[in-house]
N, C-alpha and C positions, 0 to 999 in steps of 0.2 A: 373575409376582407383582409387585404394586406396594406402595407404602407403606400402601395401604388394606387390604391383605390379609395376614393372618398366615401364616407358614410352618406346616407341620404341627407342628413342635416348639413354636412359640409358641402355637398354638391349644390344644395339650394342656396347657401350663403355665397358660394363661389359664383353662381350665376348672377347673384345680386351685385357683386363687386365687379362683374365683367358683363355689363348689359350689352346686348347685341353682339356678343363675341362670336366670331367664326373660327377662332383658333382651336386646335385640337385640345379638348378639355383635359385629357390625360397628361399632356405636356405642361399645361398651365397649373394643374393641381400638383404635379411633381415639383414645380418651382415654388409653390406655396410651402410644400414640405421642406424643401431645401432652405427656404427663407427662415424657417423655424429652427432647422438643425444647426446652421452655421452662423458664425459671427461675420460682420461685414468685412470684405476683403480677403476671405479665405481662398488662397491661391490653389490649394489642393482640390477643393470642390470646383473652383472655376475651371481648372484644367480638365477635370473629369467631365464636366458638363460640355465644355467646348469640343471634346473628343467624341463623346457618345450621345450627347443630347440629354436633356434633363431627366426624362423617364428612365432611359437605360442606365444612366449614371446612378440614379437612385436605386435601381435594382442591384447594380454591382456593389454599391456602398452598403446595402443591407444584407448582402450575401456573404459567403465565405471566400468569394473570389478575390484575386489581387491581394495577397497577404501583405504587400508593401503599403497598403492603406491602413494597416492595423493602428498606427499612432493617430491617424485622423479619425478612424472609427471610435477610438476611445473618447474623442471629443464629441462626436456626433450622436452616437447611439443613446446616451442618457437623455437626450432631448427628443428622441423619437417616441413621442406620446400622442396618440390620437386625440386626447382631450385638449392638449396644447394647440394642436393644429385647428381643431374645431373652434376653440376659444379665440384664436387670432382672426379667423374668418367671421365669427359672430360679432366681435368687437368692430371689425371693419364695416360690417353691414350696418350696425347701429350708428357709427360715425359717418355713414354715407361716403366712405372712402372708396377708392378705385385701386385695383391691382393692375399694375402696368408691367409688361414683360418686353424683352427685346423684340423688335419687329413691329410693335404697336406704333400708330401714328404719333402718340404722345411721348414715345420713348426718347430721352435726350441722347442722341446718337454719339455725341462727343465723349460720353462715358465709355464707349467701346474702346477708346484709346488705352484704357487701363488693362486691357487684355485679360489675363487670368484673374486679376484682382478687381475686375469690373463688377458692379452690382449684378446679382442674379435676377433680381426683380425690384420693383419700387412700389411703394404705397403713396397715393396722392389724395389729399383732401382739398376740394375746391375745383370748380369746373372751368375756370377762365383759361383759355388756351394762350400760351405764351411762346409756342414753338417758333412762330415766325419772327419774333423780336430778338435782336441781339441781346445776349445776357452778359452782365458784368457782375462778378461777385466781389463784394466789399466786406471784408472781415477785419476784426481788430480786437483790442483789449476790452475786457469788461470793466476794469477799474480805470476808465478814461476820465480825463478832466472835462469840464464843461466846454473849454475851448476846443479840445480834440473832438468831442462829439459834434460841436458846431461845424467844424471843418468837414467831418464825415457827412453830416447832413447836407451841407452845401454840394458836395460831390454827388451824393445820391440824388438830390433834387434835380441837379442839372442833367445828369444822365437819364433820369426818368423823363424829364421834359423833352429830351432829345429822342425819345422813343425806345430806350433800352429797358429791359427788365432787370431790376436790381435783385441780386441773390445774396442772402446772408443767412446767419444761423439763429436769429431771433433771441440771442442772448442779451443780457443787460449791457449797457455801455454803447460801443460803436455799432454793434449789430442792430439794436433796437432803434438807434438814431437814424440809421440808413433806411430801415423799413418805414418808419414814420414819415421821413422826408419824401420817399417815393410815393407813398399814399397821398400825402399832402399836395404833391405835384400832379396828381391825377393819373399816375401811371400804375403799372402792375409791378408787383414785387413777389418774390418767391422765398419761402423759408425752408431750409433743410435742417431737419431735426435729428438728434442722436437717439431719440426714443420713438415710440409709436406715434403716428399722426393723431391718434385719439387721446394722447396724453400731453396736453399743453405744458411746455417746459421752456423757461421757468414759469411758475404759476402766476407770477406777477404780470406776465405777458399773455394771459389767456384771452383777454379782449383783443389785444393786438393781433394774435394769431387768427382770431375769428375774422377780423378785417382783412387780413392777408388772404385767407381762404376765399373770402367773398370777391376780392379784386384780383387775385393771382392764384397761388397754389401753395400748399404746404406738403412737402415731400419727406419721405423717410425710407431708408433701406431696411430698417428693422420692422418686424411685424407689429401689428396693433396690439396694444397691451404691454409692449416691451418697455422697460425702464431705461433711461439714459445712464451710461457708465463712462468712466474715463476713457476706456479703449474705444467705445463707440463715438465719443466726441472726436477723438483723433481720426478715426476711420471716416467719420462724417465729412470732415473737411476736404477729403480727396474728392468728394462728390459735388463740390461747388462747380456747377457746369458753366463753362464759358471763360471769358477773360477774368483772371483773378487779381484783384488789387488788395494787398494786405496793408491796412491802415494801422500804423503804429502810433496811436495817439499818446501824448504825454500822460504819464501817470505819477502819482505820488509813490514814494518809497521804491521806485525802480522796479515795480512788479510788471511782469509780462506774461500774459495768459496763454501764449502760443509758442513757447520756446521749443516744445517737442515738435511742433509743425515746422519750425525753422530747420531743425536738424533733419527731419524726415524728407522735407522737400528741398534740402540743400539751398536754402535762402541765406546768402551771406550778408550779415548786417554791415552797414557802413559805420564809420566812427560815430556819426550822429546817433545811431540806434544803440550803440554800445554804451553810451554814457548812462550811468546809473543815477537815479535819484533826482533828475531835473524835474521841476514842478511846473514849468511854464515854457512855452516856446512852440516849436514847429510840430507839424503832423506829417509823418513820413509815409510814402506810398511805395510798396514793392510792386512793380509792374510785371506782367508776364515775361517780358524780355530781360528782366534783371536790372532795369534802370531804376535808380532811386530818385524820387522826386520829393523835395521838401516843400511843404505848403505852409506859409506863415513864417513867423519869426524863428530864428535858431535859438537854442537855449543859451543861457548866459555862459561865459567862459567858466572853466572849472575853478572852483575856489573851495577852501576847506569848509565843510559843513559845520554849522554851529550846533553845539550840544546844549539842550535846554538846561541841564544841571550846571554846565559851565557858565551859561549866561546868568543864571540865578546867583551863583557865587560872585560873579563879576559885579552884578548890581548891588549885592550886599556889601562887597568891599568898597564900592564907590560911595555907598550911603554912609558907611562907618568913617570914611575919610572926608566926608562932607563935600563930595564932588557933585 
């Protein structure tokens, strides 16, 4: 048996995560192997598969051909473990997940615009079909204020009531507010995770992810059993299918959880988003066409921030002077 051939156990688990599949099983299994070998967005693997197909590309990658692939092989080969591939399929079977490949009816075709960096395959938990509905991705800060979460929830609820499927990342803050609002409006919502679909993350949203799977779908590019990492969070955000609105909810201390995404996606902040440390005010939306829409109040004009130690000294001075 080689890396191109599944073991009997892996073949049985593959059939379970691809019920009624008429696709060439050797090509599908090769994509499972690739899914374990590479990190999301690996352009070298994507170009190789686009040129030769998944099975032939895997044969080339595991052979001595194409010496120019040596740096990539150094990343891939340590992960070429039959037990890891079998474990991913077994975990998917236990979680009742499905393995979706390009060309399947459930495949989000807009992801193909990513070319060589497009996902090689996807894992899905939940059987509610949302392909016919327009999808709007709403993402934002984890450390959002209650006001910012409220504005995000209003947007998600209205979009869901209008028939759109709301896509987000299931994180705390804005993401969770959007998912809950979509469910409350009776619509479908989709969560895109940075780890395996069988590993609810964050753990505090385990029940929420169960509801999302029952009413919509939970998707991931990483194999079942995979843990979320910083790089996978960044790569995950390119997979938000559809129109993407970035909700920059006001936060304390000027923290912004998606600064890397701004740089990678070339999102240019407006002056409103550049202001640091405002604690109340508007909720900004970055639309796909680059327009900035401010929802709600604008923050107060800039003024020196008061230091608690300075305030305490001022109060002590006033008390000593009898003020």
